DONU-582697 format. One line per field, with one value per residue (C-alpha): x negated, z negated, y negated. Coordinates in Angstrom, 3 decimals, decimal comma, always signed. Example, Ala and Ser with C-alpha at 12.3 -4.5 7.8 and 13.67 -1.06 7.14 Angstrom:
2
px: [-12,300|-13,670]
pz: [-7,800|-7,140]
py: [+4,500|+1,060]
end
This chain:
249
px: [-87,057|-89,494|-93,139|-93,657|-95,038|-97,215|-95,907|-96,633|-98,626|-97,398|-99,561|-97,509|-99,441|-102,818|-105,302|-108,804|-110,254|-112,353|-109,205|-107,635|-110,771|-110,838|-107,166|-107,947|-110,621|-108,197|-105,591|-107,873|-109,006|-105,526|-104,587|-102,646|-103,543|-100,778|-101,282|-99,023|-99,969|-97,427|-98,782|-102,364|-103,687|-106,933|-105,521|-106,357|-108,725|-110,896|-114,631|-114,784|-112,131|-114,134|-117,311|-115,548|-113,795|-117,217|-117,290|-114,464|-111,862|-112,335|-109,959|-107,144|-107,913|-108,257|-104,656|-103,257|-100,289|-99,517|-95,998|-94,701|-92,165|-91,570|-88,223|-89,967|-92,589|-89,793|-87,713|-88,109|-88,337|-85,636|-86,822|-89,303|-90,985|-92,025|-95,022|-94,530|-94,220|-91,622|-88,174|-86,480|-83,643|-82,784|-80,714|-82,905|-84,263|-87,598|-90,226|-93,704|-96,113|-95,697|-91,900|-91,789|-94,101|-92,366|-89,170|-90,985|-92,384|-88,863|-87,653|-90,619|-90,077|-86,552|-87,962|-87,340|-89,930|-91,182|-93,067|-95,155|-95,074|-97,840|-97,843|-100,490|-103,360|-102,657|-98,965|-97,680|-94,379|-91,721|-88,068|-87,166|-89,705|-88,543|-84,924|-85,758|-87,097|-85,067|-86,789|-89,474|-92,688|-94,347|-97,585|-97,512|-100,716|-102,099|-99,609|-102,481|-104,159|-101,640|-103,683|-104,455|-106,155|-104,716|-107,005|-106,441|-102,695|-103,000|-105,319|-102,862|-99,980|-102,114|-103,302|-99,773|-98,671|-101,462|-101,932|-100,125|-102,405|-105,614|-107,940|-107,403|-111,120|-113,689|-115,369|-118,801|-121,693|-123,508|-125,308|-125,582|-129,035|-130,039|-129,567|-125,896|-125,072|-122,593|-124,003|-122,747|-120,953|-123,971|-126,219|-123,846|-123,686|-127,485|-127,605|-125,013|-126,998|-130,207|-128,654|-126,854|-130,087|-132,060|-129,268|-129,010|-132,757|-132,268|-129,418|-126,894|-124,063|-123,361|-121,553|-121,384|-117,577|-117,328|-120,092|-117,854|-115,527|-118,473|-119,968|-116,618|-116,206|-119,696|-119,184|-115,924|-117,669|-120,243|-117,560|-115,604|-118,511|-118,781|-122,497|-124,809|-127,910|-130,015|-127,950|-128,543|-132,298|-132,278|-130,369|-132,772|-135,682|-134,079|-133,596|-137,090|-138,575|-136,430|-137,503|-141,146|-143,704|-147,292|-149,881|-151,685|-155,370]
pz: [-82,000|-84,501|-84,689|-87,355|-90,580|-92,581|-95,976|-99,164|-101,706|-105,275|-108,141|-111,318|-114,560|-113,139|-115,910|-114,442|-112,189|-110,399|-109,330|-108,017|-105,969|-104,639|-103,696|-101,787|-99,798|-99,026|-97,875|-95,494|-93,890|-92,355|-91,889|-95,112|-96,479|-98,868|-102,471|-105,373|-108,980|-111,755|-115,223|-114,723|-118,095|-118,025|-116,454|-113,123|-111,410|-112,389|-111,518|-111,598|-108,900|-106,735|-107,185|-106,203|-103,192|-101,593|-98,927|-96,432|-98,723|-101,028|-98,738|-99,955|-103,559|-102,692|-101,459|-104,149|-106,063|-109,706|-111,091|-114,585|-113,565|-110,744|-110,017|-109,295|-107,106|-105,032|-104,563|-100,749|-100,194|-98,249|-98,749|-101,299|-101,751|-105,246|-105,153|-107,946|-108,844|-111,445|-111,273|-109,700|-112,174|-110,268|-107,134|-104,345|-101,018|-101,497|-98,760|-97,965|-97,063|-93,375|-93,321|-95,485|-93,227|-90,073|-91,506|-92,681|-89,219|-87,825|-90,568|-90,184|-86,433|-87,168|-89,309|-92,715|-95,454|-96,851|-100,106|-101,425|-105,221|-107,257|-111,010|-113,715|-113,613|-116,804|-116,578|-113,243|-112,705|-115,373|-114,558|-114,887|-112,126|-109,935|-110,318|-108,435|-105,410|-102,423|-102,146|-103,699|-102,056|-103,398|-101,998|-101,408|-103,246|-104,995|-107,832|-110,030|-109,698|-108,660|-109,846|-107,447|-108,489|-107,536|-104,572|-103,171|-103,260|-101,535|-98,919|-98,104|-97,621|-95,627|-93,333|-92,635|-91,948|-89,478|-87,907|-84,636|-84,122|-84,903|-82,078|-80,975|-81,404|-83,829|-82,453|-80,960|-83,107|-80,058|-77,009|-77,106|-77,160|-73,733|-74,979|-75,701|-72,144|-70,660|-67,978|-64,451|-62,506|-60,239|-63,271|-64,638|-61,191|-60,994|-64,483|-63,548|-60,394|-62,409|-64,895|-62,201|-60,229|-63,244|-64,476|-61,028|-61,085|-64,461|-62,964|-65,354|-62,792|-62,967|-61,799|-58,303|-58,083|-61,123|-60,120|-58,438|-61,442|-63,816|-61,728|-61,659|-65,424|-66,062|-63,724|-65,487|-68,871|-67,852|-66,533|-69,805|-72,008|-72,861|-72,091|-72,435|-70,313|-73,279|-73,577|-69,904|-70,314|-73,336|-71,425|-68,483|-70,871|-72,597|-69,411|-68,174|-71,441|-71,514|-68,018|-68,266|-67,699|-68,861|-66,093|-65,652|-66,332]
py: [-118,751|-120,309|-119,379|-116,723|-118,152|-115,738|-114,635|-116,534|-114,533|-115,068|-113,833|-113,648|-114,242|-113,177|-112,480|-112,728|-115,385|-112,769|-110,944|-114,138|-114,814|-111,251|-111,549|-114,757|-112,924|-110,103|-112,623|-114,483|-111,204|-110,999|-114,633|-115,185|-118,597|-119,683|-118,557|-119,476|-118,775|-118,342|-119,127|-117,904|-116,727|-118,703|-121,848|-123,396|-124,147|-121,218|-121,218|-117,419|-117,265|-119,664|-117,614|-114,396|-115,985|-116,411|-119,078|-119,363|-117,789|-120,779|-122,653|-120,389|-121,350|-125,043|-125,062|-122,759|-124,164|-123,420|-122,922|-122,364|-119,716|-117,264|-118,888|-122,205|-120,498|-118,935|-122,058|-122,180|-118,409|-116,557|-112,970|-111,595|-108,220|-107,126|-104,800|-102,306|-98,657|-99,649|-101,157|-98,175|-98,576|-101,754|-101,236|-102,579|-101,363|-99,579|-99,892|-98,715|-101,547|-100,655|-100,747|-103,879|-105,850|-104,645|-106,109|-109,231|-109,964|-110,036|-112,354|-114,682|-114,835|-116,091|-118,886|-117,327|-117,726|-114,441|-113,892|-111,015|-110,860|-109,220|-108,741|-109,120|-106,663|-104,759|-103,955|-105,237|-106,999|-106,670|-106,079|-109,749|-110,495|-107,612|-108,691|-111,913|-110,033|-108,899|-105,522|-103,337|-102,185|-99,052|-97,691|-93,908|-92,999|-89,933|-89,244|-88,086|-91,489|-94,148|-97,142|-100,016|-103,212|-106,590|-107,271|-103,775|-104,280|-107,665|-106,169|-103,359|-105,746|-108,173|-105,409|-104,234|-107,801|-108,465|-105,042|-105,861|-108,851|-106,944|-105,855|-102,267|-101,553|-102,973|-106,057|-105,314|-106,476|-107,851|-106,531|-102,780|-101,195|-99,785|-96,199|-96,875|-97,948|-95,441|-93,168|-93,797|-91,114|-90,568|-90,097|-87,466|-85,789|-85,576|-84,121|-81,508|-80,648|-80,307|-77,880|-75,924|-75,443|-74,277|-72,002|-70,474|-69,759|-68,057|-65,950|-67,438|-67,301|-63,585|-61,534|-63,078|-62,927|-65,197|-67,591|-70,201|-70,391|-70,708|-73,536|-75,352|-74,989|-76,309|-79,272|-80,094|-79,912|-82,540|-84,899|-84,708|-85,727|-89,464|-89,517|-92,494|-92,981|-91,903|-88,720|-87,941|-88,323|-86,020|-83,325|-83,597|-83,205|-80,231|-78,245|-79,089|-77,857|-74,724|-73,760|-74,833|-72,150|-72,604|-72,471|-69,197|-69,071]
end
């Protein structure tokens, strides 16, 4: 089985360089690096696209290829998804971004080239463009405001393509501050003992026949909490202050 090749992103008649640059940034966020432009309105290269791409995403623009027609841009493509809310009068499979990219990952793993086609900002893909695609992708958005800009649409598709390769948790920003270090089990046990002792002094565990159940419930509560060391210190301080008695004169 061949190594999966990420989809090609085809922007059909894009109108603003800023949107092309923003799309390049969205692509690189999820490892998509091959952009093809079909008849960009303001020509190519476009300095506004470079400015918006901001740094590393400029590499996507540096390798971007320009074509006169969508047919030429799709010459080596085996399966293409047209992103549109239109074209339903054409008989084609209709996907969400998630189902489309799940299918695309399987095709790419088999060595097939996949393309994601996006239309011009103002009106989107026309039916002649959609007719060249294998399937349609429609984003299930708020029907009262279904508008997505070009970069948002690219970002959604890129995210769904790369989601299985993304880390399960956000990457840590660096060493955690001392207060964010998780409390150890012994620290939680000592905290539970401290509260239990002070609550017993305050006759919290009443009536006597229910005291053992109340103690067990409280101990279980402490063990469930994802406490940090700073949290433990705060709880110790709280119970000390609550039970403090001023000295008598």
